[in-house]
Every structure is written in structure tokens, then in C-alpha cells.
A tleap script that builds the chain and sets N, CA, C and O, in Angstrom:
source leaprc.protein.ff14SB
mol = sequence {
  NMET ASN THR LEU LEU ALA LEU LEU LEU VAL
  VAL LEU PRO THR GLN THR ASP ASP LEU ARG
  ALA GLN LEU SER ARG LYS TRP LEU MET ILE
  GLY VAL GLU MET ASN GLY LYS LYS TYR GLY
  GLU ALA TRP LEU GLU ARG GLN ARG GLN ASN
  GLY LEU ALA SER VAL LEU GLU PHE GLN LYS
  SER GLY ALA CYS GLN VAL HIE VAL TYR THR
  LYS GLY PRO GLN GLY ARG SER GLN ARG LYS
  THR THR LEU ASN LYS TRP GLN LEU SER GLU
  ASP GLN THR THR LEU THR ILE LEU THR GLU
  GLY ALA PRO PRO GLN VAL PHE LYS ILE ILE
  LYS ALA SER ASN LYS ARG LEU MET LEU ALA
  MET GLU THR PRO GLU GLU LYS GLN VAL PHE
  THR TYR LYS ALA VAL LYS CASP
}
set mol.1.N position { -22.815 32.555 -0.051 }
set mol.1.CA position { -21.442 32.280 0.350 }
set mol.1.C position { -21.390 31.215 1.437 }
set mol.1.O position { -20.597 30.277 1.350 }
set mol.2.N position { -22.231 31.353 2.461 }
set mol.2.CA position { -22.253 30.367 3.537 }
set mol.2.C position { -22.677 28.999 3.022 }
set mol.2.O position { -22.191 27.976 3.505 }
set mol.3.N position { -23.574 28.971 2.049 }
set mol.3.CA position { -24.013 27.701 1.474 }
set mol.3.C position { -22.855 27.025 0.735 }
set mol.3.O position { -22.675 25.812 0.846 }
set mol.4.N position { -22.081 27.793 -0.007 }
set mol.4.CA position { -20.930 27.252 -0.727 }
set mol.4.C position { -19.895 26.698 0.239 }
set mol.4.O position { -19.358 25.614 0.010 }
set mol.5.N position { -19.608 27.414 1.305 }
set mol.5.CA position { -18.652 26.953 2.309 }
set mol.5.C position { -19.143 25.665 2.959 }
set mol.5.O position { -18.367 24.728 3.144 }
set mol.6.N position { -20.417 25.615 3.303 }
set mol.6.CA position { -20.986 24.404 3.906 }
set mol.6.C position { -20.904 23.234 2.938 }
set mol.6.O position { -20.613 22.110 3.347 }
set mol.7.N position { -21.159 23.486 1.655 }
set mol.7.CA position { -21.080 22.442 0.636 }
set mol.7.C position { -19.654 21.919 0.518 }
set mol.7.O position { -19.449 20.709 0.433 }
set mol.8.N position { -18.670 22.806 0.511 }
set mol.8.CA position { -17.273 22.383 0.433 }
set mol.8.C position { -16.879 21.554 1.647 }
set mol.8.O position { -16.159 20.565 1.512 }
set mol.9.N position { -17.333 21.936 2.807 }
set mol.9.CA position { -16.999 21.186 4.016 }
set mol.9.C position { -17.607 19.791 3.996 }
set mol.9.O position { -17.035 18.853 4.552 }
set mol.10.N position { -18.750 19.654 3.365 }
set mol.10.CA position { -19.385 18.340 3.270 }
set mol.10.C position { -18.735 17.496 2.183 }
set mol.10.O position { -18.542 16.295 2.374 }
set mol.11.N position { -18.393 18.097 1.046 }
set mol.11.CA position { -17.852 17.349 -0.082 }
set mol.11.C position { -16.410 16.906 0.166 }
set mol.11.O position { -16.078 15.754 -0.113 }
set mol.12.N position { -15.558 17.767 0.672 }
set mol.12.CA position { -14.151 17.427 0.824 }
set mol.12.C position { -13.907 16.228 1.728 }
set mol.12.O position { -13.147 15.344 1.333 }
set mol.13.N position { -14.503 16.138 2.917 }
set mol.13.CA position { -14.270 14.936 3.722 }
set mol.13.C position { -14.769 13.675 3.033 }
set mol.13.O position { -14.181 12.607 3.206 }
set mol.14.N position { -15.829 13.775 2.263 }
set mol.14.CA position { -16.355 12.606 1.575 }
set mol.14.C position { -15.347 12.079 0.568 }
set mol.14.O position { -15.186 10.864 0.447 }
set mol.15.N position { -14.660 12.960 -0.160 }
set mol.15.CA position { -13.661 12.514 -1.120 }
set mol.15.C position { -12.522 11.801 -0.402 }
set mol.15.O position { -12.053 10.764 -0.872 }
set mol.16.N position { -12.072 12.338 0.725 }
set mol.16.CA position { -11.019 11.693 1.493 }
set mol.16.C position { -11.505 10.345 1.999 }
set mol.16.O position { -10.775 9.355 1.951 }
set mol.17.N position { -12.735 10.310 2.481 }
set mol.17.CA position { -13.296 9.054 2.965 }
set mol.17.C position { -13.402 8.032 1.850 }
set mol.17.O position { -13.182 6.842 2.075 }
set mol.18.N position { -13.740 8.490 0.634 }
set mol.18.CA position { -13.838 7.571 -0.494 }
set mol.18.C position { -12.492 6.916 -0.782 }
set mol.18.O position { -12.437 5.701 -0.975 }
set mol.19.N position { -11.408 7.682 -0.816 }
set mol.19.CA position { -10.092 7.116 -1.073 }
set mol.19.C position { -9.679 6.215 0.081 }
set mol.19.O position { -9.127 5.138 -0.142 }
set mol.20.N position { -9.941 6.643 1.309 }
set mol.20.CA position { -9.617 5.813 2.477 }
set mol.20.C position { -10.366 4.478 2.384 }
set mol.20.O position { -9.787 3.425 2.650 }
set mol.21.N position { -11.637 4.519 2.013 }
set mol.21.CA position { -12.418 3.284 1.868 }
set mol.21.C position { -11.869 2.426 0.731 }
set mol.21.O position { -11.821 1.200 0.833 }
set mol.22.N position { -11.458 3.079 -0.346 }
set mol.22.CA position { -10.906 2.362 -1.495 }
set mol.22.C position { -9.613 1.636 -1.122 }
set mol.22.O position { -9.375 0.515 -1.570 }
set mol.23.N position { -8.792 2.269 -0.313 }
set mol.23.CA position { -7.519 1.673 0.082 }
set mol.23.C position { -7.661 0.659 1.207 }
set mol.23.O position { -6.781 -0.180 1.398 }
set mol.24.N position { -8.749 0.725 1.947 }
set mol.24.CA position { -8.927 -0.118 3.136 }
set mol.24.C position { -9.296 -1.548 2.755 }
set mol.24.O position { -10.467 -1.925 2.728 }
set mol.25.N position { -8.269 -2.322 2.466 }
set mol.25.CA position { -8.416 -3.734 2.085 }
set mol.25.C position { -7.040 -4.365 2.057 }
set mol.25.O position { -6.051 -3.723 2.410 }
set mol.26.N position { -6.970 -5.618 1.639 }
set mol.26.CA position { -5.687 -6.298 1.477 }
set mol.26.C position { -5.219 -6.126 0.042 }
set mol.26.O position { -6.010 -6.157 -0.901 }
set mol.27.N position { -3.888 -5.939 -0.101 }
set mol.27.CA position { -3.278 -5.736 -1.405 }
set mol.27.C position { -2.098 -6.687 -1.563 }
set mol.27.O position { -1.183 -6.684 -0.739 }
set mol.28.N position { -2.113 -7.500 -2.619 }
set mol.28.CA position { -1.034 -8.428 -2.938 }
set mol.28.C position { -0.104 -7.779 -3.950 }
set mol.28.O position { -0.554 -7.295 -4.988 }
set mol.29.N position { 1.193 -7.766 -3.655 }
set mol.29.CA position { 2.160 -7.184 -4.579 }
set mol.29.C position { 2.234 -8.032 -5.844 }
set mol.29.O position { 2.435 -9.245 -5.781 }
set mol.30.N position { 2.069 -7.374 -6.998 }
set mol.30.CA position { 2.125 -8.090 -8.279 }
set mol.30.C position { 3.186 -7.524 -9.217 }
set mol.30.O position { 3.402 -8.055 -10.306 }
set mol.31.N position { 3.843 -6.456 -8.799 }
set mol.31.CA position { 4.885 -5.883 -9.648 }
set mol.31.C position { 5.793 -4.963 -8.860 }
set mol.31.O position { 5.360 -4.270 -7.939 }
set mol.32.N position { 7.064 -4.971 -9.241 }
set mol.32.CA position { 8.065 -4.111 -8.616 }
set mol.32.C position { 8.935 -3.546 -9.727 }
set mol.32.O position { 9.315 -4.258 -10.656 }
set mol.33.N position { 9.245 -2.266 -9.622 }
set mol.33.CA position { 10.194 -1.640 -10.537 }
set mol.33.C position { 11.222 -0.911 -9.683 }
set mol.33.O position { 10.874 -0.080 -8.845 }
set mol.34.N position { 12.494 -1.235 -9.906 }
set mol.34.CA position { 13.565 -0.589 -9.161 }
set mol.34.C position { 14.530 0.056 -10.137 }
set mol.34.O position { 15.177 -0.617 -10.938 }
set mol.35.N position { 14.611 1.366 -10.053 }
set mol.35.CA position { 15.495 2.137 -10.926 }
set mol.35.C position { 15.302 1.789 -12.400 }
set mol.35.O position { 16.270 1.665 -13.151 }
set mol.36.N position { 14.051 1.633 -12.802 }
set mol.36.CA position { 13.735 1.368 -14.199 }
set mol.36.C position { 13.693 -0.104 -14.580 }
set mol.36.O position { 13.198 -0.436 -15.657 }
set mol.37.N position { 14.193 -0.996 -13.736 }
set mol.37.CA position { 14.154 -2.434 -14.042 }
set mol.37.C position { 12.876 -3.025 -13.457 }
set mol.37.O position { 12.619 -2.917 -12.258 }
set mol.38.N position { 12.072 -3.657 -14.330 }
set mol.38.CA position { 10.771 -4.176 -13.919 }
set mol.38.C position { 10.851 -5.651 -13.541 }
set mol.38.O position { 11.491 -6.455 -14.219 }
set mol.39.N position { 10.193 -5.976 -12.456 }
set mol.39.CA position { 10.005 -7.358 -12.006 }
set mol.39.C position { 8.499 -7.562 -11.983 }
set mol.39.O position { 7.814 -7.066 -11.089 }
set mol.40.N position { 7.989 -8.285 -12.954 }
set mol.40.CA position { 6.551 -8.395 -13.127 }
set mol.40.C position { 5.919 -9.571 -12.426 }
set mol.40.O position { 6.500 -10.197 -11.540 }
set mol.41.N position { 4.699 -9.847 -12.860 }
set mol.41.CA position { 3.875 -10.893 -12.257 }
set mol.41.C position { 4.549 -12.260 -12.335 }
set mol.41.O position { 4.487 -13.026 -11.373 }
set mol.42.N position { 5.195 -12.583 -13.462 }
set mol.42.CA position { 5.834 -13.905 -13.590 }
set mol.42.C position { 6.945 -14.070 -12.551 }
set mol.42.O position { 7.056 -15.120 -11.918 }
set mol.43.N position { 7.757 -13.042 -12.380 }
set mol.43.CA position { 8.839 -13.099 -11.388 }
set mol.43.C position { 8.269 -13.226 -9.982 }
set mol.43.O position { 8.743 -14.028 -9.177 }
set mol.44.N position { 7.242 -12.423 -9.695 }
set mol.44.CA position { 6.630 -12.490 -8.363 }
set mol.44.C position { 5.923 -13.827 -8.131 }
set mol.44.O position { 5.904 -14.329 -7.007 }
set mol.45.N position { 5.343 -14.407 -9.187 }
set mol.45.CA position { 4.696 -15.723 -9.045 }
set mol.45.C position { 5.734 -16.781 -8.691 }
set mol.45.O position { 5.468 -17.650 -7.860 }
set mol.46.N position { 6.910 -16.722 -9.308 }
set mol.46.CA position { 7.985 -17.654 -8.931 }
set mol.46.C position { 8.379 -17.446 -7.471 }
set mol.46.O position { 8.645 -18.407 -6.749 }
set mol.47.N position { 8.415 -16.197 -7.047 }
set mol.47.CA position { 8.733 -15.916 -5.650 }
set mol.47.C position { 7.661 -16.505 -4.727 }
set mol.47.O position { 7.976 -17.078 -3.684 }
set mol.48.N position { 6.382 -16.356 -5.125 }
set mol.48.CA position { 5.279 -16.912 -4.312 }
set mol.48.C position { 5.361 -18.440 -4.268 }
set mol.48.O position { 5.095 -19.041 -3.227 }
set mol.49.N position { 5.726 -19.074 -5.391 }
set mol.49.CA position { 5.856 -20.533 -5.397 }
set mol.49.C position { 6.978 -20.982 -4.474 }
set mol.49.O position { 6.953 -22.092 -3.943 }
set mol.50.N position { 7.957 -20.112 -4.289 }
set mol.50.CA position { 9.029 -20.396 -3.344 }
set mol.50.C position { 8.662 -19.950 -1.928 }
set mol.50.O position { 9.489 -19.985 -1.016 }
set mol.51.N position { 7.416 -19.534 -1.766 }
set mol.51.CA position { 6.931 -19.189 -0.436 }
set mol.51.C position { 7.096 -17.737 -0.043 }
set mol.51.O position { 6.880 -17.394 1.119 }
set mol.52.N position { 7.473 -16.871 -0.973 }
set mol.52.CA position { 7.683 -15.466 -0.645 }
set mol.52.C position { 6.570 -14.624 -1.255 }
set mol.52.O position { 6.352 -14.664 -2.466 }
set mol.53.N position { 5.868 -13.867 -0.425 }
set mol.53.CA position { 4.821 -12.971 -0.898 }
set mol.53.C position { 4.729 -11.798 0.062 }
set mol.53.O position { 5.112 -11.898 1.228 }
set mol.54.N position { 4.218 -10.691 -0.444 }
set mol.54.CA position { 4.067 -9.493 0.371 }
set mol.54.C position { 2.638 -8.983 0.224 }
set mol.54.O position { 2.143 -8.789 -0.887 }
set mol.55.N position { 1.980 -8.768 1.372 }
set mol.55.CA position { 0.602 -8.283 1.382 }
set mol.55.C position { 0.520 -7.081 2.316 }
set mol.55.O position { 0.968 -7.135 3.461 }
set mol.56.N position { -0.061 -5.990 1.806 }
set mol.56.CA position { -0.372 -4.832 2.640 }
set mol.56.C position { -1.842 -4.914 3.017 }
set mol.56.O position { -2.680 -5.270 2.189 }
set mol.57.N position { -2.155 -4.587 4.257 }
set mol.57.CA position { -3.552 -4.566 4.689 }
set mol.57.C position { -3.809 -3.250 5.398 }
set mol.57.O position { -3.335 -3.018 6.510 }
set mol.58.N position { -4.580 -2.385 4.724 }
set mol.58.CA position { -4.939 -1.092 5.304 }
set mol.58.C position { -6.333 -1.205 5.904 }
set mol.58.O position { -7.244 -1.738 5.270 }
set mol.59.N position { -6.501 -0.712 7.111 }
set mol.59.CA position { -7.798 -0.727 7.779 }
set mol.59.C position { -8.308 0.701 7.910 }
set mol.59.O position { -7.518 1.634 8.053 }
set mol.60.N position { -9.620 0.872 7.862 }
set mol.60.CA position { -10.221 2.198 7.940 }
set mol.60.C position { -9.826 2.931 9.216 }
set mol.60.O position { -9.791 4.162 9.235 }
set mol.61.N position { -9.535 2.206 10.263 }
set mol.61.CA position { -9.167 2.803 11.547 }
set mol.61.C position { -7.804 3.493 11.508 }
set mol.61.O position { -7.456 4.228 12.433 }
set mol.62.N position { -7.026 3.260 10.438 }
set mol.62.CA position { -5.692 3.827 10.348 }
set mol.62.C position { -4.609 2.812 10.661 }
set mol.62.O position { -3.420 3.112 10.550 }
set mol.63.N position { -5.013 1.610 11.052 }
set mol.63.CA position { -4.033 0.540 11.292 }
set mol.63.C position { -3.591 -0.027 9.945 }
set mol.63.O position { -4.345 -0.014 8.972 }
set mol.64.N position { -2.372 -0.517 9.908 }
set mol.64.CA position { -1.814 -1.107 8.693 }
set mol.64.C position { -0.981 -2.312 9.101 }
set mol.64.O position { -0.170 -2.238 10.024 }
set mol.65.N position { -1.187 -3.403 8.414 }
set mol.65.CA position { -0.376 -4.586 8.656 }
set mol.65.C position { 0.366 -4.930 7.371 }
set mol.65.O position { -0.199 -4.913 6.278 }
set mol.66.N position { 1.636 -5.241 7.535 }
set mol.66.CA position { 2.444 -5.699 6.406 }
set mol.66.C position { 2.749 -7.163 6.674 }
set mol.66.O position { 3.417 -7.501 7.651 }
set mol.67.N position { 2.250 -8.034 5.793 }
set mol.67.CA position { 2.451 -9.473 5.936 }
set mol.67.C position { 3.507 -9.904 4.916 }
set mol.67.O position { 3.354 -9.657 3.720 }
set mol.68.N position { 4.559 -10.539 5.383 }
set mol.68.CA position { 5.562 -11.104 4.489 }
set mol.68.C position { 5.563 -12.606 4.717 }
set mol.68.O position { 5.838 -13.085 5.818 }
set mol.69.N position { 5.251 -13.337 3.661 }
set mol.69.CA position { 5.190 -14.796 3.735 }
set mol.69.C position { 6.493 -15.366 3.185 }
set mol.69.O position { 6.950 -14.967 2.114 }
set mol.70.N position { 7.080 -16.289 3.916 }
set mol.70.CA position { 8.307 -16.947 3.472 }
set mol.70.C position { 8.231 -18.421 3.822 }
set mol.70.O position { 7.380 -18.842 4.606 }
set mol.71.N position { 9.130 -19.203 3.233 }
set mol.71.CA position { 9.269 -20.604 3.624 }
set mol.71.C position { 10.355 -20.684 4.680 }
set mol.71.O position { 11.447 -20.139 4.521 }
set mol.72.N position { 10.036 -21.364 5.745 }
set mol.72.CA position { 10.987 -21.527 6.835 }
set mol.72.C position { 11.656 -22.882 6.783 }
set mol.72.O position { 11.707 -23.526 5.736 }
set mol.73.N position { 12.167 -23.305 7.920 }
set mol.73.CA position { 12.820 -24.615 7.992 }
set mol.73.C position { 11.868 -25.729 7.542 }
set mol.73.O position { 10.676 -25.702 7.848 }
set mol.74.N position { 12.402 -26.687 6.829 }
set mol.74.CA position { 11.673 -27.857 6.332 }
set mol.74.C position { 10.496 -27.464 5.434 }
set mol.74.O position { 9.506 -28.191 5.347 }
set mol.75.N position { 10.609 -26.315 4.771 }
set mol.75.CA position { 9.603 -25.903 3.799 }
set mol.75.C position { 8.298 -25.407 4.380 }
set mol.75.O position { 7.339 -25.191 3.639 }
set mol.76.N position { 8.238 -25.222 5.672 }
set mol.76.CA position { 7.000 -24.741 6.297 }
set mol.76.C position { 6.803 -23.261 6.004 }
set mol.76.O position { 7.757 -22.482 5.999 }
set mol.77.N position { 5.552 -22.887 5.761 }
set mol.77.CA position { 5.239 -21.481 5.524 }
set mol.77.C position { 5.323 -20.708 6.833 }
set mol.77.O position { 4.893 -21.173 7.888 }
set mol.78.N position { 5.887 -19.524 6.726 }
set mol.78.CA position { 5.965 -18.633 7.871 }
set mol.78.C position { 5.419 -17.281 7.442 }
set mol.78.O position { 5.528 -16.886 6.281 }
set mol.79.N position { 4.832 -16.585 8.398 }
set mol.79.CA position { 4.328 -15.254 8.097 }
set mol.79.C position { 4.855 -14.298 9.148 }
set mol.79.O position { 4.705 -14.522 10.349 }
set mol.80.N position { 5.471 -13.233 8.678 }
set mol.80.CA position { 5.921 -12.175 9.573 }
set mol.80.C position { 5.014 -10.984 9.335 }
set mol.80.O position { 4.876 -10.515 8.205 }
set mol.81.N position { 4.404 -10.501 10.388 }
set mol.81.CA position { 3.495 -9.371 10.282 }
set mol.81.C position { 4.009 -8.233 11.141 }
set mol.81.O position { 4.347 -8.427 12.309 }
set mol.82.N position { 4.068 -7.057 10.566 }
set mol.82.CA position { 4.397 -5.876 11.356 }
set mol.82.C position { 3.144 -5.020 11.463 }
set mol.82.O position { 2.402 -4.853 10.495 }
set mol.83.N position { 2.924 -4.487 12.642 }
set mol.83.CA position { 1.767 -3.637 12.898 }
set mol.83.C position { 2.205 -2.183 12.769 }
set mol.83.O position { 3.161 -1.753 13.415 }
set mol.84.N position { 1.515 -1.449 11.952 }
set mol.84.CA position { 1.874 -0.078 11.635 }
set mol.84.C position { 0.623 0.790 11.643 }
set mol.84.O position { -0.475 0.331 11.958 }
set mol.85.N position { 0.817 2.038 11.292 }
set mol.85.CA position { -0.290 2.964 11.075 }
set mol.85.C position { -0.093 3.588 9.695 }
set mol.85.O position { 1.031 3.699 9.205 }
set mol.86.N position { -1.191 3.987 9.085 }
set mol.86.CA position { -1.098 4.627 7.788 }
set mol.86.C position { -1.935 5.888 7.776 }
set mol.86.O position { -2.913 6.015 8.513 }
set mol.87.N position { -1.530 6.824 6.918 }
set mol.87.CA position { -2.286 8.065 6.779 }
set mol.87.C position { -2.111 8.615 5.375 }
set mol.87.O position { -1.094 8.397 4.716 }
set mol.88.N position { -3.130 9.333 4.943 }
set mol.88.CA position { -3.106 10.011 3.652 }
set mol.88.C position { -2.768 11.474 3.870 }
set mol.88.O position { -3.133 12.065 4.886 }
set mol.89.N position { -2.067 12.050 2.907 }
set mol.89.CA position { -1.836 13.491 2.963 }
set mol.89.C position { -3.166 14.193 2.685 }
set mol.89.O position { -4.092 13.596 2.138 }
set mol.90.N position { -3.247 15.459 3.067 }
set mol.90.CA position { -4.483 16.218 2.850 }
set mol.90.C position { -4.875 16.274 1.383 }
set mol.90.O position { -6.058 16.239 1.045 }
set mol.91.N position { -3.868 16.363 0.507 }
set mol.91.CA position { -4.170 16.430 -0.930 }
set mol.91.C position { -4.316 15.041 -1.562 }
set mol.91.O position { -4.521 14.926 -2.770 }
set mol.92.N position { -4.213 14.000 -0.750 }
set mol.92.CA position { -4.405 12.603 -1.166 }
set mol.92.C position { -3.432 12.144 -2.240 }
set mol.92.O position { -3.763 11.274 -3.046 }
set mol.93.N position { -2.240 12.717 -2.260 }
set mol.93.CA position { -1.244 12.300 -3.247 }
set mol.93.C position { -0.167 11.420 -2.637 }
set mol.93.O position { 0.591 10.773 -3.360 }
set mol.94.N position { -0.092 11.393 -1.309 }
set mol.94.CA position { 0.909 10.552 -0.648 }
set mol.94.C position { 0.278 9.725 0.457 }
set mol.94.O position { -0.684 10.135 1.105 }
set mol.95.N position { 0.848 8.557 0.645 }
set mol.95.CA position { 0.443 7.628 1.688 }
set mol.95.C position { 1.676 7.385 2.546 }
set mol.95.O position { 2.752 7.090 2.024 }
set mol.96.N position { 1.524 7.506 3.854 }
set mol.96.CA position { 2.642 7.312 4.764 }
set mol.96.C position { 2.357 6.128 5.666 }
set mol.96.O position { 1.281 6.027 6.255 }
set mol.97.N position { 3.336 5.228 5.772 }
set mol.97.CA position { 3.253 4.100 6.695 }
set mol.97.C position { 4.203 4.393 7.847 }
set mol.97.O position { 5.400 4.603 7.651 }
set mol.98.N position { 3.645 4.401 9.048 }
set mol.98.CA position { 4.400 4.713 10.254 }
set mol.98.C position { 4.630 3.442 11.055 }
set mol.98.O position { 3.682 2.750 11.425 }
set mol.99.N position { 5.892 3.140 11.318 }
set mol.99.CA position { 6.282 1.978 12.108 }
set mol.99.C position { 7.047 2.475 13.320 }
set mol.99.O position { 7.960 3.292 13.202 }
set mol.100.N position { 6.665 1.975 14.485 }
set mol.100.CA position { 7.329 2.409 15.712 }
set mol.100.C position { 8.819 2.082 15.652 }
set mol.100.O position { 9.208 0.962 15.320 }
set mol.101.N position { 9.636 3.063 15.974 }
set mol.101.CA position { 11.079 2.852 15.998 }
set mol.101.C position { 11.755 2.882 14.645 }
set mol.101.O position { 12.934 2.544 14.543 }
set mol.102.N position { 11.038 3.279 13.599 }
set mol.102.CA position { 11.618 3.331 12.252 }
set mol.102.C position { 11.172 4.631 11.576 }
set mol.102.O position { 10.131 5.189 11.922 }
set mol.103.N position { 11.960 5.107 10.613 }
set mol.103.CA position { 11.530 6.318 9.895 }
set mol.103.C position { 10.256 6.041 9.096 }
set mol.103.O position { 10.046 4.913 8.652 }
set mol.104.N position { 9.411 7.042 8.909 }
set mol.104.CA position { 8.191 6.846 8.116 }
set mol.104.C position { 8.534 6.472 6.671 }
set mol.104.O position { 9.531 6.934 6.117 }
set mol.105.N position { 7.699 5.638 6.082 }
set mol.105.CA position { 7.825 5.306 4.664 }
set mol.105.C position { 6.777 6.130 3.930 }
set mol.105.O position { 5.578 5.979 4.164 }
set mol.106.N position { 7.236 6.998 3.046 }
set mol.106.CA position { 6.341 7.892 2.328 }
set mol.106.C position { 6.281 7.457 0.869 }
set mol.106.O position { 7.304 7.365 0.191 }
set mol.107.N position { 5.068 7.192 0.399 }
set mol.107.CA position { 4.841 6.730 -0.966 }
set mol.107.C position { 3.992 7.746 -1.716 }
set mol.107.O position { 3.028 8.285 -1.173 }
set mol.108.N position { 4.352 7.998 -2.949 }
set mol.108.CA position { 3.499 8.787 -3.839 }
set mol.108.C position { 2.458 7.833 -4.417 }
set mol.108.O position { 2.798 6.748 -4.891 }
set mol.109.N position { 1.199 8.237 -4.376 }
set mol.109.CA position { 0.133 7.409 -4.946 }
set mol.109.C position { 0.069 7.702 -6.445 }
set mol.109.O position { -0.313 8.793 -6.867 }
set mol.110.N position { 0.453 6.699 -7.234 }
set mol.110.CA position { 0.423 6.850 -8.692 }
set mol.110.C position { -0.964 6.508 -9.224 }
set mol.110.O position { -1.501 7.202 -10.088 }
set mol.111.N position { -1.537 5.425 -8.693 }
set mol.111.CA position { -2.862 4.983 -9.128 }
set mol.111.C position { -3.544 4.295 -7.954 }
set mol.111.O position { -2.917 3.526 -7.226 }
set mol.112.N position { -4.816 4.573 -7.776 }
set mol.112.CA position { -5.603 3.902 -6.745 }
set mol.112.C position { -7.008 3.670 -7.278 }
set mol.112.O position { -7.729 4.610 -7.610 }
set mol.113.N position { -7.378 2.401 -7.351 }
set mol.113.CA position { -8.737 2.030 -7.750 }
set mol.113.C position { -9.175 0.894 -6.832 }
set mol.113.O position { -8.443 0.509 -5.920 }
set mol.114.N position { -10.345 0.371 -7.071 }
set mol.114.CA position { -10.815 -0.752 -6.248 }
set mol.114.C position { -10.027 -2.031 -6.510 }
set mol.114.O position { -10.050 -2.953 -5.695 }
set mol.115.N position { -9.323 -2.090 -7.654 }
set mol.115.CA position { -8.621 -3.320 -8.024 }
set mol.115.C position { -7.105 -3.181 -8.061 }
set mol.115.O position { -6.400 -4.175 -7.884 }
set mol.116.N position { -6.581 -1.971 -8.286 }
set mol.116.CA position { -5.142 -1.771 -8.431 }
set mol.116.C position { -4.667 -0.613 -7.565 }
set mol.116.O position { -5.380 0.360 -7.321 }
set mol.117.N position { -3.431 -0.767 -7.114 }
set mol.117.CA position { -2.782 0.277 -6.334 }
set mol.117.C position { -1.336 0.351 -6.789 }
set mol.117.O position { -0.640 -0.664 -6.820 }
set mol.118.N position { -0.880 1.548 -7.144 }
set mol.118.CA position { 0.519 1.757 -7.521 }
set mol.118.C position { 1.099 2.834 -6.627 }
set mol.118.O position { 0.574 3.944 -6.541 }
set mol.119.N position { 2.195 2.485 -5.961 }
set mol.119.CA position { 2.867 3.393 -5.045 }
set mol.119.C position { 4.319 3.548 -5.459 }
set mol.119.O position { 4.947 2.584 -5.897 }
set mol.120.N position { 4.856 4.750 -5.326 }
set mol.120.CA position { 6.256 5.004 -5.653 }
set mol.120.C position { 6.969 5.566 -4.430 }
set mol.120.O position { 6.434 6.403 -3.704 }
set mol.121.N position { 8.184 5.086 -4.224 }
set mol.121.CA position { 9.047 5.606 -3.169 }
set mol.121.C position { 10.334 6.052 -3.840 }
set mol.121.O position { 10.988 5.281 -4.543 }
set mol.122.N position { 10.684 7.308 -3.611 }
set mol.122.CA position { 11.848 7.847 -4.297 }
set mol.122.C position { 12.796 8.491 -3.298 }
set mol.122.O position { 12.390 9.269 -2.436 }
set mol.123.N position { 14.072 8.144 -3.438 }
set mol.123.CA position { 15.148 8.784 -2.684 }
set mol.123.C position { 16.146 9.295 -3.718 }
set mol.123.O position { 16.030 8.963 -4.898 }
set mol.124.N position { 17.117 10.091 -3.300 }
set mol.124.CA position { 18.120 10.539 -4.286 }
set mol.124.C position { 18.862 9.357 -4.938 }
set mol.124.O position { 19.329 9.471 -6.071 }
set mol.125.N position { 18.969 8.231 -4.229 }
set mol.125.CA position { 19.721 7.086 -4.745 }
set mol.125.C position { 18.892 6.150 -5.623 }
set mol.125.O position { 19.423 5.557 -6.562 }
set mol.126.N position { 17.590 6.008 -5.329 }
set mol.126.CA position { 16.800 5.048 -6.107 }
set mol.126.C position { 15.329 5.399 -6.140 }
set mol.126.O position { 14.818 6.151 -5.310 }
set mol.127.N position { 14.660 4.823 -7.140 }
set mol.127.CA position { 13.214 4.963 -7.283 }
set mol.127.C position { 12.617 3.563 -7.344 }
set mol.127.O position { 13.058 2.722 -8.128 }
set mol.128.N position { 11.614 3.323 -6.513 }
set mol.128.CA position { 10.928 2.045 -6.485 }
set mol.128.C position { 9.446 2.289 -6.737 }
set mol.128.O position { 8.853 3.212 -6.180 }
set mol.129.N position { 8.859 1.450 -7.582 }
set mol.129.CA position { 7.428 1.512 -7.854 }
set mol.129.C position { 6.858 0.131 -7.553 }
set mol.129.O position { 7.347 -0.881 -8.055 }
set mol.130.N position { 5.826 0.109 -6.734 }
set mol.130.CA position { 5.194 -1.136 -6.323 }
set mol.130.C position { 3.763 -1.173 -6.859 }
set mol.130.O position { 3.017 -0.203 -6.723 }
set mol.131.N position { 3.387 -2.294 -7.465 }
set mol.131.CA position { 2.040 -2.468 -7.982 }
set mol.131.C position { 1.375 -3.599 -7.188 }
set mol.131.O position { 1.966 -4.655 -6.963 }
set mol.132.N position { 0.141 -3.348 -6.775 }
set mol.132.CA position { -0.635 -4.297 -5.985 }
set mol.132.C position { -1.982 -4.536 -6.627 }
set mol.132.O position { -2.514 -3.683 -7.338 }
set mol.133.N position { -2.529 -5.726 -6.361 }
set mol.133.CA position { -3.924 -5.980 -6.753 }
set mol.133.C position { -4.695 -6.288 -5.478 }
set mol.133.O position { -4.160 -6.849 -4.522 }
set mol.134.N position { -5.971 -5.905 -5.493 }
set mol.134.CA position { -6.828 -6.132 -4.337 }
set mol.134.C position { -7.038 -7.630 -4.151 }
set mol.134.O position { -7.168 -8.386 -5.114 }
set mol.135.N position { -7.068 -8.035 -2.886 }
set mol.135.CA position { -7.254 -9.453 -2.540 }
set mol.135.C position { -8.549 -9.569 -1.745 }
set mol.135.O position { -8.790 -8.809 -0.807 }
set mol.136.N position { -9.368 -10.522 -2.132 }
set mol.136.CA position { -10.586 -10.774 -1.366 }
set mol.136.C position { -10.264 -11.652 -0.184 }
set mol.136.O position { -9.444 -12.566 -0.278 }
set mol.137.N position { -10.910 -11.373 0.929 }
set mol.137.CA position { -10.711 -12.213 2.133 }
set mol.137.C position { -11.349 -13.567 1.966 }
set mol.137.O position { -11.281 -14.398 2.872 }
savepdb mol mol.pdb
quit
């Protein structure tokens, strides 16, 4: 019995660490679905050509940066970065982004791999699904 308990204590943190390590990278938004209407890669590519892009960066330390790239005056690229914190639920089904002075953003993890991340945010009024691909530094 004690051996089984010790084994569970060793295995469970490793699984959480594996997902945390998997998520700890930069993610470029490649798809958005709002209330059933899909905005795919082609739409987002047009947005990027116009200077608009969204990148999430999760760090193993629990820090999270949200980078929003836009075109500013005279076509110059601008980047707005917000510094946040992120955490996984114990059952690893939800990811929460905490921003000082704002309500937490809680996402259901639909899919998480080394290359793709799908997150859903649902309120009584709307459902949003965000798809990201991993970005190499």
C-alpha cells in the first residue's frame, strides 16, 4: 500500500509537469471560432499582413505574456505586451490567465500537444475557441 501511494505521488506531479512543459512556449493564434462562426488561417494571415497578430507566451515559472502586434502610425509595427500569470487546474482541464486588475480568464483545454493548442472560453452569451500553433524562437 505504501509503495502504491509513493508511486502515485511520483507519477502525478510528473504528468502535471509534462503538460506545463508542453505549454511553456510561444503560441501564434491561427484560428478563432466565435459562436460557431470560424475565422481560419487565411483570415488570420490577412490580419497579420495588416500588422495584427496575437502571440501567447507561457513560461515554466508561471509567467505569461500576451503579445498583440499591430500597425501604428505611418505603418510602423507596434507590440503591446501584457504581463500575466498562468496556472493549470489540478485535473489539467482548464488554464487560467491572471491579469492584475482584471477578472481571471478561464479557458477549457480542448487540445494540447507540442505543436497545437486549442482553448475554449464560454460564457452564457458566447463561446469562443482559439487555435494556436507553436512558434520557434
